[in-house]
VEXMI-784811 format. One line per 2 residues: their letters; for each residue x, y, z of N, C-alpha, C, CB. Coordinates in steps of 0.1 Angstrom, whole numbers, plus 5000, padded with zeros to 4 digits. Glycine has a CB too. Example, Ala and Ser with C-alpha at 12.3 -4.5 7.8 and 13.67 -1.06 7.14 Angstrom:
<nodes>
as	5132,4943,5078,5123,4955,5078,5132,4967,5078,5113,4955,5090  5128,4978,5071,5137,4989,5071,5129,5000,5079,5141,4994,5057
</nodes>
This chain:
<nodes>
mq	7634,4519,4165,7638,4531,4172,7633,4539,4177,7644,4536,4168  7635,4546,4185,7628,4563,4192,7629,4573,4182,7637,4570,4206
vi	7617,4577,4181,7621,4591,4172,7614,4602,4179,7615,4591,4155  7613,4611,4177,7607,4626,4183,7596,4633,4166,7626,4641,4188
ll	7587,4633,4169,7574,4636,4162,7577,4651,4157,7558,4634,4172  7582,4652,4144,7579,4673,4144,7566,4671,4144,7585,4685,4128
er	7559,4665,4139,7545,4670,4132,7536,4658,4136,7546,4673,4114  7522,4657,4140,7514,4648,4135,7513,4638,4127,7509,4651,4132
vn	7518,4623,4131,7509,4620,4123,7506,4608,4119,7511,4626,4115  7497,4601,4116,7481,4596,4113,7487,4582,4117,7473,4597,4093
kl	7479,4576,4126,7485,4558,4137,7493,4559,4141,7489,4545,4133  7499,4569,4147,7516,4569,4153,7515,4577,4165,7529,4577,4141
gq	7509,4596,4159,7510,4600,4176,7510,4617,4173,7530,4592,4186  7509,4622,4182,7513,4635,4182,7524,4648,4180,7512,4635,4188
mg	7526,4661,4172,7539,4671,4177,7542,4664,4193,7533,4692,4179  7562,4660,4188,7567,4661,4203,7563,4649,4209,7562,4674,4211
et	7557,4639,4206,7557,4627,4214,7570,4618,4212,7545,4618,4211  7577,4610,4216,7590,4599,4216,7582,4587,4217,7603,4599,4231
vk	7580,4586,4198,7576,4569,4196,7587,4556,4193,7566,4570,4182  7579,4546,4195,7587,4536,4188,7586,4531,4177,7587,4527,4192
vr	7595,4530,4167,7591,4527,4150,7597,4517,4144,7594,4538,4141  7600,4511,4138,7606,4499,4128,7622,4507,4122,7592,4495,4112
dg	7627,4505,4119,7644,4512,4116,7637,4516,4105,7661,4503,4113  7635,4509,4092,7630,4508,4079,7620,4520,4084,7624,4491,4073
ya	7607,4525,4089,7601,4533,4087,7606,4546,4083,7596,4532,4095  7612,4548,4099,7623,4563,4105,7628,4568,4094,7637,4560,4116
rn	7645,4559,4089,7649,4557,4081,7648,4559,4063,7648,4550,4085  7633,4556,4060,7631,4557,4047,7622,4567,4043,7628,4546,4043
yl	7610,4569,4053,7596,4580,4056,7602,4591,4067,7579,4570,4065  7600,4589,4075,7602,4597,4088,7612,4605,4089,7604,4589,4099
lp	7629,4603,4088,7636,4610,4090,7638,4623,4074,7647,4600,4095  7640,4614,4067,7642,4620,4054,7628,4632,4046,7646,4607,4044
lg	7616,4632,4055,7608,4643,4051,7603,4652,4059,7599,4638,4045  7617,4647,4074,7614,4659,4085,7602,4656,4091,7612,4674,4078
ka	7597,4647,4094,7584,4645,4101,7588,4640,4117,7573,4632,4092  7601,4635,4118,7607,4628,4129,7626,4638,4133,7609,4607,4122
lr	7627,4631,4145,7639,4633,4149,7646,4625,4158,7639,4643,4153  7658,4612,4156,7663,4603,4167,7660,4608,4177,7677,4599,4167
sn	7656,4599,4184,7652,4606,4200,7668,4604,4208,7637,4594,4211  7674,4613,4212,7687,4613,4213,7683,4626,4225,7697,4616,4197
ea	7697,4634,4236,7696,4641,4243,7694,4655,4234,7707,4639,4252  7709,4654,4225,7710,4663,4217,7694,4666,4211,7723,4659,4207
nk	7686,4660,4205,7674,4660,4194,7665,4671,4205,7666,4640,4190  7665,4662,4218,7651,4668,4228,7654,4679,4226,7649,4664,4244
kr	7667,4683,4229,7665,4703,4239,7666,4707,4223,7683,4713,4253  7669,4702,4210,7668,4710,4197,7650,4709,4192,7680,4700,4182
fe	7643,4699,4196,7631,4698,4196,7623,4713,4204,7629,4684,4201  7629,4711,4216,7623,4722,4228,7628,4733,4222,7628,4722,4245
ne	7638,4734,4218,7642,4749,4213,7635,4756,4200,7660,4749,4210  7630,4744,4192,7623,4747,4178,7611,4746,4181,7626,4738,4164
ra	7602,4748,4191,7588,4739,4197,7578,4747,4189,7585,4739,4217  7580,4759,4195,7572,4772,4189,7571,4771,4176,7577,4785,4191
tl	7588,4773,4169,7587,4777,4150,7575,4766,4147,7606,4771,4137  7579,4754,4150,7573,4740,4146,7557,4741,4147,7580,4726,4158
ea	7553,4744,4159,7535,4745,4160,7534,4759,4150,7527,4747,4180  7540,4769,4155,7532,4776,4142,7535,4775,4127,7533,4790,4144
rn	7547,4767,4124,7543,4761,4108,7533,4759,4109,7548,4750,4103  7531,4744,4115,7522,4733,4114,7509,4737,4115,7524,4723,4123
le	7503,4750,4122,7492,4756,4121,7489,4765,4110,7490,4763,4131  7500,4769,4104,7499,4778,4088,7494,4771,4077,7514,4784,4082
rk	7503,4757,4081,7499,4743,4070,7486,4743,4072,7507,4725,4073  7480,4741,4086,7469,4736,4083,7453,4742,4082,7470,4728,4092
se	7457,4765,4084,7450,4766,4082,7449,4767,4065,7449,4772,4089  7463,4767,4060,7463,4766,4040,7450,4754,4039,7484,4757,4032
aq	7453,4744,4045,7448,4733,4041,7431,4731,4045,7458,4721,4048  7431,4739,4053,7415,4744,4053,7407,4748,4044,7412,4754,4060
ki	7415,4759,4039,7412,4770,4029,7406,4763,4016,7427,4779,4025  7420,4754,4013,7416,4744,4003,7405,4731,4004,7427,4739,4001
ad	7399,4728,4015,7390,4719,4020,7377,4726,4018,7393,4715,4035  7375,4739,4026,7362,4748,4022,7364,4749,4006,7360,4764,4029
kl	7371,4749,3999,7371,4752,3984,7361,4742,3978,7385,4751,3977  7365,4733,3981,7363,4716,3974,7353,4712,3981,7376,4704,3975
eg	7348,4714,3996,7335,4713,3996,7321,4710,3993,7335,4717,3996  7316,4696,3989,7302,4699,3977,7309,4699,3967,7293,4713,3977
kt	7319,4696,3964,7323,4695,3948,7323,4684,3942,7336,4700,3944  7323,4681,3929,7319,4673,3921,7323,4670,3910,7309,4674,3921
fv	7333,4660,3904,7343,4666,3894,7341,4657,3886,7358,4668,3897  7336,4657,3868,7334,4649,3861,7347,4643,3855,7325,4654,3854
mv	7343,4631,3854,7356,4624,3845,7347,4614,3832,7368,4611,3858  7357,4619,3825,7350,4612,3806,7354,4600,3804,7355,4620,3790
rs	7354,4586,3804,7360,4575,3800,7353,4567,3791,7363,4568,3811  7360,4565,3788,7356,4544,3774,7350,4540,3785,7375,4526,3766
ag	7341,4532,3780,7332,4520,3789,7325,4512,3781,7321,4525,3799  7320,4502,3785,7312,4492,3778,7300,4493,3785,7317,4479,3778
et	7290,4486,3778,7275,4487,3781,7276,4485,3795,7264,4477,3772  7281,4476,3798,7276,4472,3815,7282,4479,3826,7280,4458,3820
gq	7292,4490,3820,7295,4499,3829,7312,4500,3833,7287,4497,3841  7315,4486,3828,7335,4481,3833,7339,4498,3821,7345,4452,3821
ly	7350,4501,3826,7355,4514,3817,7370,4504,3813,7357,4534,3829  7372,4506,3803,7379,4504,3792,7397,4509,3803,7372,4517,3776
gs	7399,4503,3812,7412,4517,3815,7406,4516,3831,7409,4537,3805  7409,4525,3837,7408,4524,3855,7407,4546,3855,7429,4513,3867
va	7401,4544,3863,7407,4564,3870,7417,4557,3885,7386,4580,3880  7427,4567,3883,7439,4565,3894,7437,4573,3901,7453,4565,3891
ar	7447,4575,3913,7454,4590,3921,7456,4593,3911,7467,4592,3932  7467,4596,3902,7472,4608,3892,7460,4613,3887,7483,4603,3879
di	7448,4604,3883,7438,4611,3869,7434,4620,3881,7420,4601,3858  7430,4615,3892,7426,4628,3903,7430,4642,3900,7434,4626,3916
ve	7442,4633,3903,7454,4645,3906,7453,4660,3896,7470,4637,3902  7450,4654,3883,7450,4660,3870,7434,4668,3870,7453,4647,3857
al	7425,4660,3874,7413,4666,3872,7411,4676,3884,7402,4655,3870  7417,4675,3892,7415,4688,3904,7423,4700,3896,7425,4683,3923
ea	7437,4695,3892,7445,4703,3885,7437,4715,3873,7455,4692,3879  7426,4706,3869,7424,4714,3859,7411,4725,3864,7420,4706,3845
eg	7410,4722,3874,7400,4729,3882,7409,4741,3888,7392,4719,3894  7419,4740,3895,7432,4750,3900,7431,4745,3912,7431,4769,3899
ft	7429,4734,3916,7435,4734,3928,7450,4720,3929,7419,4732,3940  7457,4728,3937,7471,4721,3933,7471,4708,3944,7487,4734,3935
ig	7468,4693,3945,7473,4687,3954,7483,4672,3948,7460,4686,3964  7488,4666,3958,7496,4657,3959,7492,4642,3957,7502,4660,3970
kn	7502,4638,3948,7492,4624,3940,7490,4613,3958,7506,4612,3922  7501,4617,3967,7497,4608,3980,7489,4614,3985,7507,4604,3992
qv	7484,4621,3982,7470,4632,3989,7458,4624,3991,7465,4647,3978  7456,4616,3980,7446,4613,3975,7447,4596,3980,7444,4619,3959
dl	7435,4596,3989,7431,4581,3996,7421,4572,3984,7421,4584,4013  7426,4563,3979,7422,4553,3967,7431,4544,3965,7420,4559,3953
nt	7426,4533,3976,7432,4519,3979,7429,4513,3964,7422,4509,3993  7421,4510,3954,7419,4507,3945,7416,4515,3934,7412,4500,3946
pi	7419,4513,3920,7410,4521,3906,7405,4515,3905,7412,4524,3894  7395,4534,3903,7379,4525,3896,7377,4527,3885,7365,4529,3900
km	7368,4513,3883,7365,4506,3874,7354,4506,3868,7367,4498,3876  7343,4515,3875,7329,4515,3871,7323,4532,3866,7321,4508,3884
ig	7317,4526,3852,7311,4544,3854,7302,4547,3870,7296,4549,3838  7298,4556,3871,7294,4561,3883,7293,4574,3890,7299,4555,3889
lh	7286,4575,3904,7291,4586,3915,7298,4577,3928,7277,4596,3921  7313,4582,3928,7324,4574,3938,7331,4589,3944,7338,4562,3928
kv	7335,4580,3958,7333,4594,3968,7349,4590,3969,7321,4595,3985  7362,4600,3971,7368,4597,3968,7377,4603,3985,7368,4599,3955
tl	7385,4602,3995,7388,4610,4002,7403,4620,4000,7386,4603,4013  7406,4627,4006,7414,4634,4001,7423,4639,4013,7407,4644,3993
hl	7433,4639,4019,7441,4644,4031,7447,4654,4025,7451,4636,4036  7442,4662,4033,7453,4678,4027,7463,4684,4040,7440,4696,4022
hs	7460,4671,4050,7471,4679,4061,7470,4666,4071,7465,4697,4069  7475,4661,4080,7476,4651,4092,7461,4656,4098,7491,4653,4103
ev	7456,4667,4100,7446,4669,4103,7435,4673,4098,7448,4672,4109  7437,4677,4084,7422,4680,4077,7424,4666,4065,7420,4701,4068
ei	7406,4665,4069,7405,4656,4058,7394,4658,4052,7406,4645,4060  7389,4657,4032,7377,4664,4029,7366,4651,4020,7382,4678,4019
ei	7364,4648,4021,7359,4641,4007,7352,4644,4000,7354,4632,4007  7354,4643,3984,7349,4647,3971,7342,4634,3964,7359,4652,3963
el	7336,4643,3952,7329,4634,3944,7331,4629,3933,7319,4636,3943  7334,4623,3931,7338,4618,3912,7330,4611,3901,7349,4608,3911
nv	7325,4617,3892,7316,4613,3883,7318,4607,3873,7311,4620,3879  7323,4594,3872,7326,4594,3860,7318,4586,3847,7338,4590,3861
ar	7316,4585,3841,7308,4585,3830,7314,4586,3814,7300,4596,3834  7306,4582,3806,7313,4577,3790,7312,4592,3790,7304,4565,3775
sa	7305,4599,3787,7302,4617,3780,7301,4626,3792,7286,4619,3770  7299,4635,3788,7292,4648,3795,7279,4646,3795,7293,4663,3788
de	7272,4645,3791,7260,4642,3785,7253,4630,3801,7264,4633,3767  7259,4619,3798,7257,4611,3804,7260,4612,3823,7263,4601,3796
aa	7270,4620,3824,7274,4631,3840,7268,4635,3839,7284,4639,3845  7251,4641,3834,7242,4648,3840,7233,4642,3843,7238,4657,3835
rq	7234,4629,3838,7218,4621,3840,7228,4611,3851,7208,4611,3821  7236,4605,3853,7236,4602,3867,7236,4613,3879,7248,4595,3868
aq	7241,4623,3875,7243,4632,3885,7228,4634,3891,7249,4647,3879  7218,4630,3882,7204,4631,3887,7202,4620,3891,7193,4636,3879
ge	7209,4611,3899,7207,4596,3904,7201,4587,3892,7194,4595,3917  7204,4587,3882,7202,4575,3872,7210,4566,3867,7198,4579,3863
sl	7212,4551,3866,7216,4542,3867,7220,4538,3849,7206,4534,3875  7237,4542,3846,7235,4539,3832,7247,4527,3827,7236,4552,3824
ts	7239,4516,3838,7245,4500,3834,7238,4495,3828,7248,4489,3843  7231,4498,3817,7219,4486,3808,7220,4497,3793,7195,4483,3818
ad	7215,4487,3784,7206,4495,3770,7198,4502,3777,7198,4486,3758  7189,4498,3780,7175,4509,3782,7179,4518,3787,7163,4506,3791
ai	7192,4522,3793,7191,4536,3803,7201,4544,3792,7200,4534,3824  7208,4533,3784,7222,4540,3775,7214,4546,3758,7237,4522,3769
yg	7206,4532,3756,7199,4535,3745,7185,4537,3741,7202,4528,3739  7177,4539,3755,7163,4542,3753,7163,4525,3750,7157,4556,3740
vd	7164,4517,3749,7159,4504,3741,7154,4494,3757,7175,4495,3728  7145,4488,3760,7140,4482,3767,7144,4467,3764,7128,4485,3767
ed	7154,4456,3770,7161,4444,3765,7155,4431,3770,7175,4444,3769  7145,4433,3780,7136,4422,3780,7127,4422,3771,7130,4421,3791
al	7122,4433,3763,7107,4435,3755,7117,4431,3740,7096,4457,3755  7125,4431,3736,7131,4429,3727,7128,4412,3717,7143,4430,3735
kp	7123,4413,3706,7126,4401,3698,7134,4397,3690,7120,4397,3694  7134,4390,3684,7141,4386,3667,7139,4394,3658,7134,4373,3659
ed	7127,4396,3657,7124,4406,3642,7130,4419,3647,7104,4409,3637  7131,4423,3656,7134,4432,3654,7151,4437,3657,7125,4436,3658
ff	7157,4423,3653,7167,4422,3644,7168,4423,3630,7172,4413,3646  7162,4413,3626,7158,4404,3616,7151,4407,3608,7154,4394,3619
da	7151,4410,3595,7141,4413,3584,7131,4397,3580,7152,4421,3568  7120,4394,3584,7119,4382,3579,7118,4381,3563,7108,4377,3585
se	7118,4391,3553,7116,4392,3543,7129,4385,3533,7111,4405,3543  7137,4388,3544,7153,4380,3537,7161,4365,3542,7165,4391,3540
le	7148,4365,3545,7150,4345,3551,7147,4338,3535,7132,4335,3568  7158,4327,3539,7158,4318,3526,7141,4310,3530,7177,4304,3525
pg	7139,4307,3520,7121,4300,3516,7126,4287,3527,7115,4292,3493  7117,4284,3541,7118,4276,3551,7120,4274,3564,7122,4273,3550
ee	7128,4288,3559,7139,4289,3575,7132,4299,3581,7158,4295,3573  7133,4294,3590,7123,4300,3606,7135,4308,3610,7117,4286,3621
m	7125,4318,3618,7136,4328,3626,7142,4323,3640,7128,4344,3629
</nodes>
């Protein structure tokens, strides 16, 4: 199906271009969201008449998105989650969790604007891309940790995926005597 783009669409084209897309993509995404019109003479004339207002609206949206991007620049968001000693989360951090964390800080972002291909399943520092507008992207940092104290240690560059880092215990130096009291052993029994 041939459509006229009413705004820039990633990996498709710029505003005003006539592009060929699959019927389902046009019917289910582009047309209902007002991102495109079917390509015919009447719609071409309509687009040319409305071009100035569409460009002005697009510029306004872009400037609003850029303001939000400027506020988000260099920010790190801490997310406290339960995790095992190896750093594996007992769940995951998905796009909706990121949206909630941003809302708690006063930023209104849609779930579809978070570029997260797979959920985060490990503690640590993670980079996440936000698509605020088709021409404005920003990368934020998520600090996923077990506690606020661990998040501060991670922010300083410390890795918290070993017992030494978590509890201050050197795993390699441990001996059986560290776990068992020799006086509690039965006579003739060894450690």
